[in-house]
C-alpha positions in Angstrom: -40.9 -6.6 -6.8 -37.1 -6.3 -7.1 -35.4 -5.9 -10.4 -32.8 -8.4 -11.7 -29.8 -6.7 -10.0 -31.1 -6.7 -6.5 -33.0 -9.9 -6.8 -29.8 -11.7 -7.8 -27.9 -10.1 -4.9 -30.7 -11.3 -2.6 -30.3 -15.0 -3.6 -26.9 -14.9 -1.9 -28.5 -14.3 1.5 -29.9 -17.8 1.7 -28.6 -19.7 4.8 -28.0 -16.5 6.8 -30.1 -14.9 9.5 -29.4 -11.2 10.1 -28.7 -8.8 7.2 -26.9 -5.4 7.3 -27.8 -3.7 4.1 -25.5 -0.7 3.4 -27.0 2.0 1.1 -30.5 0.6 1.6 -32.2 3.6 0.0 -35.9 2.6 0.0 -35.2 -0.7 2.0 -36.7 -2.7 -0.9 -34.1 -5.5 -0.6 -34.4 -6.2 3.1 -38.2 -6.0 2.9 -38.2 -8.6 0.0 -35.6 -10.8 1.8 -37.7 -11.0 5.0 -40.9 -11.7 3.0 -39.1 -14.5 1.1 -37.9 -16.0 4.4 -34.3 -15.7 3.3 -33.4 -13.8 6.5 -35.1 -13.3 9.9 -34.0 -9.8 10.6 -32.4 -6.8 8.9 -30.8 -3.4 9.4 -31.6 -1.0 6.6 -28.5 1.3 6.6 -28.1 4.6 4.8 -26.1 7.8 5.4 -28.8 10.2 4.2 -31.8 11.2 6.2 -34.1 11.4 3.1 -33.6 7.8 1.9 -33.7 6.6 5.5 -37.1 8.2 6.0 -38.4 6.5 2.8 -37.0 3.2 4.1 -38.7 3.6 7.4 -42.0 4.4 5.7 -41.8 1.4 3.5 -40.8 -0.9 6.4 -43.8 0.3 8.4 -46.1 0.1 5.3 -45.2 -3.6 5.0 -45.7 -4.1 8.8 -42.1 -5.2 9.2 -40.8 -2.6 11.7 -40.5 -5.4 14.3 -37.8 -7.1 12.3 -36.2 -4.4 10.1 -34.5 -1.5 11.7 -33.5 1.7 9.8 -30.0 2.9 10.8 -28.3 6.2 10.0 -24.7 5.2 9.2 -22.2 5.6 6.4 -20.7 2.1 6.8 -20.2 -0.5 9.5 -20.0 1.8 12.4 -23.4 0.7 13.6 -22.7 -3.0 13.0 -24.1 -5.2 15.7 -23.0 -8.7 16.8 -26.0 -10.5 15.6 -25.3 -9.6 11.9 -24.0 -12.6 9.9 -24.3 -11.2 6.3 -23.6 -7.7 4.9 -24.9 -6.6 1.5 -23.7 -3.4 -0.3 -25.0 -2.8 -3.8 -24.8 0.1 -6.2 -21.8 2.0 -4.8 -18.2 2.3 -5.9 -15.7 -0.4 -5.5 -13.1 1.9 -3.9 -15.7 2.9 -1.3 -16.5 -0.7 -0.6 -12.9 -1.6 -0.1 -12.5 1.4 2.3 -15.5 0.3 4.3 -14.1 -3.2 5.0 -10.4 -2.6 4.8 -8.6 -3.4 8.0 -11.9 -3.9 9.9 -12.7 -6.8 12.3 -16.1 -8.1 11.7 -15.7 -11.5 13.3 -19.4 -12.5 13.4 -20.1 -11.7 9.7 -19.9 -14.8 7.6 -20.5 -13.4 4.1 -20.2 -10.1 2.1 -22.4 -9.7 -0.9 -21.0 -6.8 -2.9 -22.2 -5.2 -6.2 -19.8 -2.4 -7.1 -20.6 -0.1 -9.9 -17.0 0.3 -10.8 -13.4 -0.6 -9.6 -14.2 -4.2 -9.1 -10.5 -5.0 -8.7 -10.6 -2.9 -5.5 -13.3 -5.2 -4.0 -11.1 -8.2 -4.9 -8.2 -6.7 -2.9 -10.2 -7.7 0.2 -8.9 -11.2 -0.6 -5.5 -9.9 0.7 -7.2 -9.3 4.1 -8.6 -12.7 5.1 -11.4 -13.1 2.6 -11.9 -15.5 -0.4 -14.2 -15.2 -3.3 -16.9 -17.9 -3.3 -18.8 -16.7 -6.4 -19.1 -14.0 -9.0 -21.7 -13.3 -11.6 -22.9 -10.7 -14.1 -26.5 -9.6 -14.2 -28.1 -7.3 -16.8 -30.7 -4.7 -16.0 -32.1 -2.2 -18.5 -29.1 -2.8 -20.8 -26.5 -2.3 -18.1 -24.2 -5.1 -16.9 -23.5 -5.4 -13.2 -20.9 -7.6 -11.5 -21.7 -9.2 -8.1 -18.8 -10.5 -6.0 -19.5 -12.7 -2.9 -16.8 -13.2 -0.3 -16.4 -15.2 2.9 -13.7 -15.5 5.5 -10.8 -17.6 4.3 -7.6 -17.6 2.2 -7.0 -18.0 -1.5 -4.2 -17.0 -3.9 -5.3 -15.3 -7.1 -3.2 -14.3 -10.1 -3.0 -10.7 -11.3 -5.4 -11.6 -14.1 -7.9 -13.1 -11.7 -7.7 -10.0 -9.5 -8.5 -7.8 -12.5 -11.2 -9.9 -14.1 -12.4 -12.3 -11.4 -11.5 -15.9 -10.9 -15.1 -17.2 -11.2 -16.0 -14.8 -14.1 -13.0 -16.0 -16.1 -14.1 -19.7 -15.6 -17.8 -19.1 -16.3 -17.3 -17.1 -19.5 -20.8 -15.7 -19.1 -22.2 -14.1 -22.3 -23.0 -10.9 -20.3 -19.5 -10.6 -19.1 -18.1 -11.1 -22.6 -20.4 -8.3 -23.7 -19.3 -6.1 -20.8 -15.6 -6.5 -21.7 -16.3 -6.0 -25.4 -18.1 -2.7 -24.6 -15.2 -1.6 -22.4 -12.7 -2.6 -25.2 -14.5 -0.5 -27.7 -14.7 2.5 -25.3 -11.0 2.3 -24.5 -10.1 2.2 -28.2 -12.1 5.4 -28.7 -10.7 7.0 -25.6 -7.1 6.2 -26.5 -7.6 7.8 -30.0 -8.9 11.0 -28.3 -6.0 11.4 -25.9 -3.2 13.5 -27.5 -0.3 12.7 -25.2 1.3 9.3 -25.3 2.1 9.3 -21.6 -1.5 9.8 -20.7 -2.5 6.9 -22.9 -0.4 4.3 -21.1 -2.8 3.2 -18.3 -5.6 2.8 -20.8 -3.5 0.9 -23.3 -2.5 -1.5 -20.5 -6.1 -2.2 -19.6 -7.1 -2.6 -23.2 -4.4 -5.2 -23.8 -5.5 -7.1 -20.8 -9.1 -7.2 -22.0 -8.0 -8.2 -25.5 -6.0 -11.1 -24.1 -9.0 -12.4 -22.1 -11.3 -12.2 -25.1 -8.7 -13.9 -27.4 -8.3 -16.8 -24.9 -12.1 -17.2 -24.8 -12.4 -17.3 -28.5 -9.7 -19.9 -28.8 -10.5 -22.3 -25.9 
């Protein structure tokens, strides 16, 4: 059974047919998605032999090797034309941006991305022919995770929306407020520990942006 982070990611597969799961690890998500009839077929993709062997074992154990194919790849190099949804969870936002930056994936209708950091890098894909159709925050074992869902299209976002997410700003989810409050407290401590004023500037700018968002939420 999937935990909250991956099970929430999986809900965004509905209405699609063929999944390309990058960083599949044990292939738990594609296995669960096929069993739930959310997709018909999947590619379980990983760039390490060890995890891919575990994925292949789990796929065979569940008697799904006729519909789920393990693939050794570090990104979308092995992408096939039948794929219409790509999922990438638990990796860095900069890596995710680099995987999809300046790439033509014409048959893929949706990207379901759960970056562990640098969420603003994922949103930069909106400058390359994507639009955000949803965002949410899920909590698992006390850690908050942001999920960003994109589809082909165009949209214009403000600098604040690129930093914090257009849907997350509108939804004002309690988990997101807690995530930002935690980051606010961390940045305050970090800034106090940095001896040089020049080195503090980037962190001070981020702190002020967070404080503005939290202030607006309290007063609206």
